[in-house]
N, C-alpha and C positions, 0 to 999 in steps of 0.2 A: 589119545583121548585124555583129557584132564578131569580129574575128579576133585570135587570140593566136599570135604568132610568136616564135621564138627571137631573142634579141638577138645580132647579129654582133660578134665581137671579133677582135683580131689579137694574137698572142703572138710574141715574137722570142727565139730562142736566139742570144745574141750571143757569138761567139768573139773573143777579143782576140788578134789575129794578130801583135802586136808583143811577145808574151811567150812564153817557153818553155812547152811543154805546151798552148798555146792554151786557157787557162782560159775558162770561161763566166761570165757575169754573172747573179747572182740577187739579187733584192730581198726584204727582209723586210717583210712588209705591216704597215702602221700601223693599218689598219682590218680589220674582220672580213671574211672568215675570216682569222685570224692564221696566220703561218707564212711559209715561203720560197716564192717564186714566180718564174717566168719573167717578165721585163718584158712588159707588154702592157696592153690595155684595150679599151674600147668604140670602135667605129668611129663617127665623127661623120657626120651627114647631109651628103651632097654630097662625101664623101671616098672615095677608093678604098681598098681594103684595104692596098695597098702604102704609100700616104700615111699611113694610120693606123699602120702598123707603124713607119715611120720617125719619126713624131711621138711615139708612145708611148715608143720607145727613147730619144729625145732628152729627153722630159719626165722619165722615170724614172731615166735613167742619165747624162744629159749628153753622150752619145755620138752622133755622126753615123754611121749604119750603112749598109753596102752589103748589100742583100738578095741572098743567094747562091742559095737554093733553097727551094722550098715543101716543107716536111716532111710536112704533112698537114692534114686538117680533122678536128676533134674535136667531136662533137655529142651525146654522151650527155646526155640530159635532166637527169641528176643530177650533171653535172660541176661545176656551181656551185651551192652551197646557197642562194644568194640568188634565183636565177631561172634559167630555161632559156636557156642561151647556146650558141653554136657558135663555135669558134675556128679561124681560119686561122693555122697556125703556120709561121713562116719560120725558116730558118737564115740568120744574118747575120754579117758580120765588121766589126770596128772596130779602131781604134788609139787610144791615148791613155789618159787617166785617167778612170775611171768614178766618178761621184759620185751619192749618193742624192738624189733629187729627188721632186717631186710628192707622191704619197701613200706613199712608201717610208720606213719607219722606219730601215732600214739597207740597205747594199749590200755585197756581198762577191764575190770571185772564187773559183770552185771548179773543180777538175779534174772531169771527168765521172765519174771513178771514186770520188770522195770528196764526195758530195753531202750537204747538211744535211737535218735533219728538224725539224719536219714540213714536207712540201711541200704546198702548197695545191692545191685543185681536183683536176684529173686530171694534174697536172704530173709526178708520178712516172712515169706511163705515157708521157707525151710525152717525158720524158728517157730512158726505156728505148728508145723508138723512135729518138731522136736518137743514142744510143750505137750502136745497130745501124747506122744511117746512117753515122755517123762511121767505124766500123771495118770495115763490109762494103760501104759505098757505096750502100746502099739501105735504105729503111724496112722494118721487120719486117712480115711478112705480117699481113693483117687476121685477127682471131680469128673 
């Protein structure tokens, strides 16, 4: 019997705490689907989700991050047009200079109130939940 399971991913909302307004880091994707995204990627076999989050942050932004809190798990089968994925999303902090790496076309800092478009995947929803978390101390209620 063959099983089809979602592929696990880790995404990281990185707040740069050594800057005013605590901007977040977004990467512009070099590969399809094109657009802006929260840094993240697939979890490697034998790796914890936390290890994957730190590795992906380092690969895509050059930053060593501290994971602060689990924002949520996102598993809509349509969240990634390439395949069914589920993402564990962390809020993390870092200091220093972020640089585009790995499969990022570009990297930029944004205040949460001034986000770029288009955002890939379900990252608009994730960032709405993050704004709720940032300003009200908790994630928005499940729909």
